[in-house]
C-alpha positions as CSV (number, residue, x, y, z in Angstrom):
1,M,-18.0,8.4,16.1
2,V,-15.7,6.3,14.0
3,A,-12.0,7.0,13.4
4,A,-10.2,5.6,10.5
5,F,-7.0,5.8,8.5
6,A,-7.7,6.1,4.8
7,W,-6.6,7.6,1.5
8,P,-7.7,11.2,1.0
9,A,-10.2,10.3,-1.7
10,V,-12.2,8.2,0.7
11,C,-13.2,11.3,2.7
12,G,-14.2,13.1,-0.5
13,N,-16.3,10.1,-1.7
14,L,-18.1,9.8,1.6
15,K,-18.8,13.6,1.7
16,S,-20.2,13.4,-1.8
17,Q,-22.6,10.7,-0.6
18,G,-23.8,12.9,2.2
19,V,-21.9,11.1,5.0
20,P,-20.8,13.5,7.7
21,V,-17.0,13.0,7.8
22,A,-14.1,15.3,8.6
23,Y,-10.3,15.0,8.9
24,M,-8.8,14.8,12.3
25,N,-5.9,17.2,12.7
26,P,-3.8,15.7,15.5
27,K,-1.7,18.2,17.4
28,E,1.3,16.1,16.4
29,G,0.6,16.7,12.7
30,M,-0.8,14.4,10.0
31,W,0.9,11.5,8.4
32,S,1.9,12.3,4.9
33,W,3.6,10.3,2.1
34,I,5.7,11.2,-0.8
35,T,6.4,9.0,-3.7
36,G,8.5,9.1,-6.9
37,F,9.4,7.4,-10.1
38,V,12.4,5.1,-10.8
39,R,13.5,3.6,-14.1
40,T,16.0,0.8,-13.6
41,K,19.1,0.6,-15.8
42,E,17.8,-2.5,-17.6
43,A,14.2,-1.3,-18.1
44,P,12.7,-2.1,-21.5
45,G,11.4,0.6,-23.8
46,Q,12.7,4.0,-24.8
47,E,14.3,6.2,-22.1
48,Q,12.6,9.3,-23.6
49,N,9.2,7.7,-22.9
50,A,10.0,7.6,-19.2
51,Y,11.0,11.3,-19.2
52,D,7.8,12.1,-21.1
53,Y,5.7,10.2,-18.5
54,V,7.3,12.0,-15.6
55,D,7.0,15.4,-17.3
56,A,3.2,14.7,-17.8
57,W,2.9,13.8,-14.1
58,L,4.6,17.0,-13.1
59,S,2.3,19.2,-15.2
60,S,0.0,21.6,-13.4
61,E,-3.0,20.1,-15.3
62,T,-2.2,16.7,-13.9
63,G,-1.9,18.2,-10.4
64,K,-5.3,19.9,-10.8
65,F,-6.8,16.5,-11.8
66,M,-5.2,14.8,-8.8
67,I,-6.4,17.5,-6.4
68,E,-10.0,17.5,-7.8
69,Q,-10.4,13.8,-8.3
70,Y,-8.4,12.2,-5.5
71,D,-7.9,15.0,-2.9
72,Y,-4.1,14.6,-3.2
73,G,-1.7,17.4,-3.0
74,H,0.8,17.8,-5.9
75,T,4.4,18.7,-6.5
76,N,3.6,21.5,-8.9
77,R,2.5,24.5,-6.9
78,K,0.8,26.0,-10.0
79,S,-1.7,23.1,-9.8
80,F,-3.3,24.7,-6.7
81,D,-3.9,27.9,-8.6
82,L,-6.1,26.0,-11.1
83,V,-8.4,24.7,-8.3
84,S,-11.0,27.0,-6.6
85,P,-10.0,28.1,-3.1
86,E,-13.2,26.7,-1.7
87,A,-12.4,23.2,-3.1
88,L,-8.9,23.4,-1.7
89,V,-10.3,24.2,1.8
90,E,-12.9,21.5,1.5
91,K,-10.2,18.9,0.6
92,G,-7.9,20.1,3.5
93,L,-5.4,21.7,1.1
94,G,-6.3,25.3,1.6
95,S,-2.7,26.2,2.4
96,P,-0.4,23.6,0.9
97,G,2.6,25.1,2.8
98,E,0.9,24.8,6.1
99,V,-0.3,21.3,5.3
100,L,3.1,20.1,4.3
101,G,4.8,22.0,7.1
102,A,2.7,20.3,9.8
103,A,2.9,16.8,8.2
104,H,5.1,13.9,9.1
105,A,6.4,11.8,6.2
106,T,5.8,8.1,6.8
107,R,8.8,6.1,7.6
108,E,9.5,2.4,7.7
109,F,8.1,0.9,10.9
110,P,10.3,-1.2,13.2
111,P,9.7,-4.9,12.3
112,D,8.0,-5.7,15.6
113,L,5.6,-2.8,15.3
114,R,4.9,-3.6,11.6
115,T,4.1,-7.2,12.6
116,R,1.7,-6.0,15.3
117,M,0.0,-3.6,12.9
118,V,-0.4,-6.2,10.2
119,N,-1.9,-8.7,12.7
120,M,-4.3,-6.0,14.1
121,Y,-5.4,-5.1,10.5
122,E,-6.0,-8.8,9.7
123,E,-8.1,-9.1,13.0
124,V,-10.2,-6.1,12.0
125,R,-10.7,-7.5,8.5
126,A,-11.8,-10.8,9.9
127,G,-14.3,-9.1,12.1
128,A,-12.6,-10.2,15.3
């Protein structure tokens, strides 16, 4: 058995290659992350283009693509209606409310823990 921390698409890609993988569901809940868009006051370009970009990302069609291609959840709940229930279950998104309700949003690590984690990651990468 190997345990790893990876983006959701990694699990999907491994499954599609026939590798027997599964998500762990810790009793404490899974880590989750939420991101957003920011346009600074001095940003170049037309402001309307930024709004158009965000609107495109919020569409249910974009959500469907993100779910099916990258195994990510999406802000637009209608996205989940566009994906087969079987695919949602396979991707660990069968019940978005339950998934999000049991998740823990990532937070900034204390500096000493972050340093230890970075060092450990570098050791693993180096094959130590």
